[in-house]
Each structure stands twice: as structure tokens, then as C-alpha cells.
N, C-alpha and C positions, 0 to 999 in steps of 0.2 A: 620714627613711625609709631609707636605703644603711643607720644607722646603730640602727633597730626590727627591720628586717624582717629585713635581706644581712647584715655585716660586723659581727662585730666591736668592739670599743672599737679593740683594741692595731693588727687589722687592717685596720679605717677609719684611726686615723692613721700608723699605716705605709704607708699609698697615699698620703697626704696626703704625706707628702714624700719616699717611688721610686716612683709605684705597679710600676718594673719591675719591685722588686728588692720586690713586697707579697704573695707567693704566687697573684696574681692570672694566668689559666690567659692563652693563648697571642691569644685574641682576645681577650679582653678588654683587656687588654696592648695590642692593634694596637686600638679603640677612644679609648683613654684616649688613646695615641697618634696619631690624627686627632681626636682633639676639644682636644688641647695644642696641637696647628699652626695649627687652625681659631682657638682664643683668641689669640695670641700671635701670625701669618704665616698667617692668608686667604691673604695675594695667593700665595703659593706654594704652595700644594693645586698638583696636577697630580695629572694620570690614578693613576700608579704609587703612586700616598697611596691610590686610589679600588680599587684593581689589589687593596694587601694587606687591605683590610678583606675584598673575595669572597676571595681567597685563602681566609680565615681564618673565611670558611663564612658570608656576611652576604650579606643579595638587596641588589638593589640598592633596595626601599623601606626596609629595615633601615640602607641607611645613609643617607637619606634622612632617615629616624627622625634620628638620630645628630646630623647634617651642623644641623638645622630647632631637634633641642632643644638645642644646644653654642650657634646664635645665638642663641635667646630666650635662653636661660641670659642673657647675655655681651649681650643689650640690657639686660634688664633690671635688674641686673647693675648695669652704667653708670648707670644712669637714675638709679638707687636712691644710687648712692656721689655724683653730681656734687650732685642734690636735698640729699645730708645728711641724708638717712633711714637709722637703724638696722636693722638686721634687729628681726627679729620675738622679745621677749624666751623665747620658746621656748626658743632655743640653750642658753640657762642652764642647761637640762636635763641637757645631751648634758657630759661627762666632762670635765673639763680640761681636759689631754693633746693633747684633740679641739680645743675652745676653743683652744687655742695655738697648734696648728698650720695653724687656718680664718684669723686670727685677719693679714686684711693689708690694707695702705693704713690706713686711720682705725678710729682702735681703736674698738671693740666695745661696749656698757652696761656704759660707763665707771666708771657710781655704783654696780655691784654688783659689779664681779670683781672682785680680784685684779691687779694691775697683772703679779707676777711672779711667781706661782703658777698663775694665773689661775681661781683657788676661787671660790667665789661666797659666804665667811663669815665678808667683811668687815662690822666695828662700824665705824658712820657717828657721826657728832658734829659740830655747829658747835665751828667755833675761833671764840674771842671778841676776842681783838685785829684781824677785819673781817667779819667774818661768811662766812666760805671754809666751808666744810663735808671736811672731814678723814675720812682714814681709819684702823683700824689691821686688820693680816689676823695672826688666833691664828694661824694654820697654822704662816706662814712669819716672823711676826714681822717685817715692815718694815710700811712707815704712808707715807703722806704727801697731799698733798691731791685729792681729786677734781674732774677737769678742770682743771686749773693753765692763767695764762694763756697761764703761757711753759714749752716742752716744750728742755729740753739734748740730745741728742745727746752716745753715750757719752767724745768729743773732746771736748768742751762742758765736759760734768762733769769733764774731767782738769783741763783749762788752769784753772777754780773751788777745783780742790780742792787746786794746786803754787802759790796764796794763803793756803790755810790756817793757814800758820806766820806767818807773814808781818801778818799782820791778825788784828781779831779778828772772831767772830763775825757782830758786830758792824757793823763793817767794808764785811767782804764783803757783809751783807746791803742796802749803802744803795750800793756801788759793783754787785751782781750783781743783785738782785732775790729772795734766796737764801734764806729762813728755817737759824736756826741746828742746829735737830732735821733739816733738808733737806742739809744741808753735815755732821753725823753718820749720817744714814743711806746718803748717795754714800759715808763715806769707810768707812764699813765695808763696802758690796756691794764700796769696790774690795781690803779687806782680806781677803777671800773670795776674789777672784781674784785674790788675788796669790797667796795656798792652794793655790787649786788646778792649776796652774799653767796656766796658763791667759792669765797677762800676758806 
């Protein structure tokens, strides 16, 4: 609703990244700060937090509305996350940048979204060796398994890549369970990071 009726894609993405510097007015920032504190530290809410909302023009009824809305959203999100329920696929209509900044914790719609560029134009096929599903993204030219059995952190990937020169790909697959195609994708990604000066 925020995307369709109130904010443009760029501003909504900026709000998710840093609402204090996203062009919101002081009242909106105050409401966001209050919502953030309820979400992260509800036990620490004090009278001064409520007074700040009053100073920014909110009535007591509106402050209650904000409190109930934030609490209900937290309850619903945590319940759905705990139950392993995925979000409505309608979220795929959002721009890739918005989906990327909004995704927290469990990946959303793994079988429909490229985990690298968050686009929805992936091409899927069944891998003949073990029947698992692979994807390829023509937008960012990345690919891999959909819902892999094991996910590696960046640190673990770098450790496995250190063995790349000492073992042949089949040896690494035997040791770590990582396919040759995945190894090459990791290696290309590592080279890109070095060239961009981020490592």
C-alpha cells in the first residue's frame, strides 16, 4: 500500500535503508523512531518518547493507533516467520531494490527471485544428476541451486575457495559437497569483489 499509494520506489527504498535521511517530515520520523523502539526495545519506552510524538502533533488516540499497529505487525510477522510461512507472492510486483532491502532473515520466494539481483526473470531447469532444480538469471548472469541443502557464509566460501588450487573440482565436491559450477560462480564473484576494491 505504501508503494502504490504514498511513496515512489526510490523513496520507499531510502526509508527502509535509513528513514531519518529519506525526505520524511519530522512527524513521520518521530513515528518511525517510536515504531522502531517498540519493535526492538518495547520495555524501554518512557514518557519522553510519548511526549515527543505529542510535540510533533499526534493526539493520544493517534499514539495508541501507532502502538497497536506496530505491535500487531510485530506479532503477525514473528508468528508467520516462526511457522515458516512465506509472504504473499504479490510482493514480487515490487521493484527488485525494494525487495532486496525489505528481505530480512529467511529468504522470500526462493524459487522465483534471483538471490543476487532480486529480479524475477530467472530461468529454471531440473538438474539431471540428482533431480534438484537450478536457476539462471539472464539479468546478472548468475545461477545456482534453488533452495540448496546447505548455505555457506561468505567466510566459509572464502575458506573453500582457498582449497581451489590444491584440489581438483571433484575433490572439493567430495570434501565439501560443493559442485564445480558453484565453485566457479564463487570464484567469479570473489574476483568481482577484488576489482571493485571492497575486499
